[in-house]
N, C-alpha and C positions, 0 to 999 in steps of 0.2 A: 324744820317743821314750822309752819305758819299758823299763828293763832288768829282765827277769824271771829273771835268773840268781840262784840261791839263794846266800845268804851262807855263809861257812864254818861258822858256828854252826848254820844250818839244815840243811846237809848232814850235819854230825856228828850232829845230833839225829835226822834221818831214818835214817841208818845204824844208830844205836843202836836205834831202834824196829823196824827190819826184822830185825836180829839177834835181838832179844828175841822177835819173832814166830816166827822160824825155830826157835829153841830150844823155844818152847811147842808149835808144831804138829808138828815132826819128832822132838823128843826127849822131849816131855812134861815139860819143865822150865821153871821160871819163875825165871830169875836175879833176884836182888834188885836188881841194878843193872848196867846196861850203859853203858859210857862209850867214846866214840870220839873220837879226836883226829887231825886231819889235819896233817901236817908235811911241807911241800915235796912230795916224791913218795912219802911213806910214810903209812901209817895205823896207829895204835895202838888196839887194842880191849882193854878190860878188862872181864871178866865176874866179878861177885861172887856167891858161893854158887851155882855152876853145875856142881858136880861130879856126874856121873851115878852111879847105884848101882853099876854094875860098876867104875867108877874108885874108889869108896869101898872096895869089897871088896879090890881090888888094893892100895890104899894101906895098908889095915889088916892085910894078910896078913903073917904072920911069916916066910914062906918067900921067898927071893929069886926073882926072875923067871927062867924058863929062858933059857939063853944065846941062843936064837934071837930073843928079844925085847930083848936088851941090845945096844945099838950100842957098839962099841969104837973 
């Protein structure tokens, strides 16, 4: 009997590929690298060079965000 259950590495790779596809098709971005790691009941996802243009504008703005966007 053959076990067709994917390994942890295969699952992590598939998740990384699906996330990269999502960013490309829905946000028009191509992250330089997507890394997924499964740990017990958690998943860690790291995206490199994936900042959107609106996020860049906000990060470069000299003015602080309005209070309605700041969580205290």
